[in-house]
N, C-alpha and C positions, 0 to 999 in steps of 0.2 A: 353437505359434509363439513365437519368441524376442521378448522385449520390448525388446531392444537396439535403439537408434535409429541405430547406426552404419550409414551407407550414404548414397547420393545419392538424393534425391527429385528427380524429373523432371516439369517442367510440360509442358503441351500444346504449347509452342512449342520444347521441347527444352532449355529452361533447367534447369540442374542446381544444386541447393543441398544442402549437407551437413546430414543428419538426416532419417531416414525419418519421424519424427514431429515434425519441426520442431526448433528449436534455442533455446537460451536462454543469456544471459550475465548477469553481475553488476557493476553499477557500484557499488562500495564506496567511499563518501565519508566521509573523516575530515576534519572541518573544520580540523584543525591540520596535516594532512599532504597533503590533496588526494585525488586519484582513484588507486586501485590499477590500474596498467596493466602489460600483459604485451607484451613485445617478442617478436613471434612468430618462431619458428625459420624460417630460410630455406626449409626444405623443405616447410613447411606451407601451407595455402591462404592466399593473400595473405601470403606470408611476408615477413619483414623490415619488417613495418608493426607499429604500436602499437595495441592494442585491449584490451578487457576479457576477463578469464577466462570461458570459455563453451564450449559445444559442443552436440552432439546430445542431444535429449531422448529418453528411454526411453519406451516405450508406457505404462508404469504410473506415470509421473510428472507432476505438475503443472509448469508452467513455473518456478515458484519452487523447488521441489524440484530440478529439473534445474540451475537456475543455481547453487544452493548446492552441489550435489554436484560440478558441473564446476569451480567455483572452489576447492573443497577439493582436488580431484584435480590441478589445475594450479598452485595457488598457496597451498595450505595455509590457506585462509581458514575459520576455525572458524565453523560455522553460528550458534552462539550469541553470537558477537561482532558481528553485524550485524542490523538490524531493517529489513525491507522497508518502503518507503514509497510507491512508485508501480511500476507496470508499464507499459512502452510496447511496442506490438506492430506489427511490420512484417508485413503479411499480404499474401502473393502468391496467395492463393486455394488453391494446392496445397500450400503451405508457410508456416509463420510463424516469425518470430524474435522472442522476448520479451526485452526488456531489463528487468531488475530493478534499480530504483534504490533502494539501501539506505544507511542511516546506520550508521556504525561506533559501537557503543555501548561496546565494550571494545577498547582498543588492541591490536593484534597485529602480529607480524612475519611477513611473507609470505616463502616460499621456494619454489623449484621443486620440484614433486612429480613431475614427468615431463619428457620431452624435447621438449614442444611449445613451451617458451619459451627464447629466448636470453637474456632478462633480465627481471626484475621490478623495478618502481619506483613510489613514490608521487609523483605529478606534481601540482604546484600547478594549480588550475583555470585560472588565467589564463595558464599556460604550456603547456597541453595542445595548443592549435591550432598550436603551432610544430613539432610532431612529425609525421612521416609517418604518418598514421593509416590503419587499416583502413578501406576505403571505406564499408562498412556502418555502422561507428561514426561516421565523419565526417559521414554523411548524417544521422544521428539526433541528433548532438550539440547543434544548435541547439535542438531540442525538449527534450532532457535537461537542459541546463545550467540553465534557470529552475527545474527541479523540485528541485535540490539543496538549496535553502534554503526551498522552499515549505512552508507549514504548513496542514494541514486539520484541521477539528474539526467534530464533530456534537454539537449541544447538544439533549438530548431533554427536552421538557416532560413529565415522567413523568405527572403528574396528567391531563393531556389525553390522552395515549396510552393510559393505564390506562382512562379513561372511554370509549374507543372499543372496548373488549373486554367483551362481555357474559359474563364469566367469574365472577361473583359477588364482584368486587373491593370492592363496597360493604359487604360483611360483614367484610372484612379488608383495610383499605387498605394497611397495611404489606405484607401478603403479596401484594397485587396489584402493588404497586410492585416488590417483589422479583422477581416473574415478569417484568415488563417489563425489568428490569436483566438478568436472566439470559439472556433471549432475544436482546437487542440487543447486549450487551457483546462477544460473539464477534467482531464485526467489526473490533474493534481489532487482533485477532491474525490474522484471516482475510482482512481487506480487504473493500471494497465497490465498486460501480461508480464509477469516477471522474467519470462523466457527472452524478452527483448534485451535484457542485461546479462543473459547467460546464467541466471540464477535458477536453482532447482527448488523453487517454491511457486506458489500459484499466481499471487497478485503483488504488485509493488506500487506504492504511492511516491512517485518522484517529485522532486522540485522540477519545474519546467521553466526553462530560460529561452526567450525569444530574442534573436539578434535581428535588428532592423538596420537598414542603411539608407542613404539617399533621400528620396522624397517621402519614405515611410518613417524617417527619424522622429517626426513630431508625435508618432504614435506613443512613444515612450512617456511623453508628458500627458498625452490625452487619455491613456488607459489608466483606470484606477487599479491599484495593486490588489491581488487576491491572495489568500494564503497559499503558499507554495508556488507562486507565479511571479516572475520578474521579467522586465524588458530591458534589454541593453541596446543602446543606440550607438552605433559604430561611427566614430568621428572621421574614419577614413575607410579602409577596406573592411567590408563585412566578414570575409574569410579570416582576416587577422583577428577581429573581434571574437569570432567563434573559437579560434584556437586559444586566445587568451582567456576564455571563459572556462577551459578545462583545467581542473584543479587535481592536484595529487591526492590520493586517498578517497576519491569519489568515483563510484562506478558510473561511467558517463556514456550516454548514447547520443551521438550526433546525427541529426536528421538532415541530410542533403544528398543530392544525386551528383554533386560536383566531384569528379574523380580526384582532382589535385587536392581539394579540401579534405576529402575522406583520407587520403594517404597521410596528410599532415596530422589529422586527428588521431589516426591509428598509431602513428609513430609516438604519440604521447600517451598511448595505452587506452584510448577511448574506442568504444565499438561504434560502428556506423551503419546507417541503414538508408536506403533510398527513399525518396518521397512517397513513390507509389506503394512499396512494400510496407512501409510504415502506416500509410493511410488504410491498407487493407487489414493490418493487424489491430488497429484501433477503431475501424469504422469511419475513418475521416473521408469525407466526400472529395473527389478530385475535380468535381464540376459544379458544385453548388456555389 
């Protein structure tokens, strides 16, 4: 069976939507230039409207992979020039459209790679609503716009999470901390459920901060930095360092089962979650 998603999906009421496996599109946000929009060719579905690059998802693709592929095919968006930050899903039951909100990390010049566009343009965020928008994008825009500048962060109390795992960490605290970092840090690249932050979207790509203390402090120097990941070594109390890492204007989730620390974090406006609940949410092993 072909993995191509080109074709119409039909719902029980006869509604037809393009993409046998659903569809996806990319909101590429450059803080200096705005949003990359596509003026759709007159012959296309909802032709002569402005929308984001996107199209049918293939059967072997994730929504993010589909959005990046389609945006390259239609607008020459380099996949390594943008970093996903959120996904928003419109779910009709028989069909889904996933909008990937991404920050431009390396400026690039878009150009038309196929005949589906009449024009490509970077449009300032406050000018976008003046255009004749694709109906689907217009419907989603009030939800998408606040996400452009939203920042999310997970702060991990490594000592507490490590202590919840009976894996012999007490014999090698630095090694135990390293295992915690290795298992959790991939969510900076892969994303995690946005519901952890109380957001009504599907996926969020947070910055992940690991707070280490005591015998695990050398981990801060030993671990190479990864995009979206940082390690803070506490000079004194690990709890105090976690609290110091909470910044205003950032939607923050603190991972700890320590009741006193959770109360301090929540008093600063952060959300908190126990180590076990967090592990279940992201597939983090408590015993590996």
